C-alpha positions, 0 to 999 in steps of 0.5 A: 488557554482552554480554547487552544487545547480544544483547537489542538485536540480538534486538529489532532482528531482531524489529522488521525482521520485523514491518515486513516483515510489516506493510508490505503492509498499510501500503501497502494503507492508503495506496492506499485513503486516496489513492483516498478523497482522489481520487488515481487510481492509474496503472492507471486513468490509462491511455487504455484504462482511461479509455475503459472507465470512460467506456463503463461510465458511459455504459451506466449512464446 
């Protein structure tokens, strides 16, 4: 039974390390999916950002 507790604890420790390592990649994938679905990030919702984006679009047109 003691060996089982060590194995479960070791598995849990490795699982937490894996989640910590992969979390940044999951967050990036979520952000990219939200962009693809049309959700604008907070930084692009600011007034200055909207002005700069509109100025760039106006220059291209």
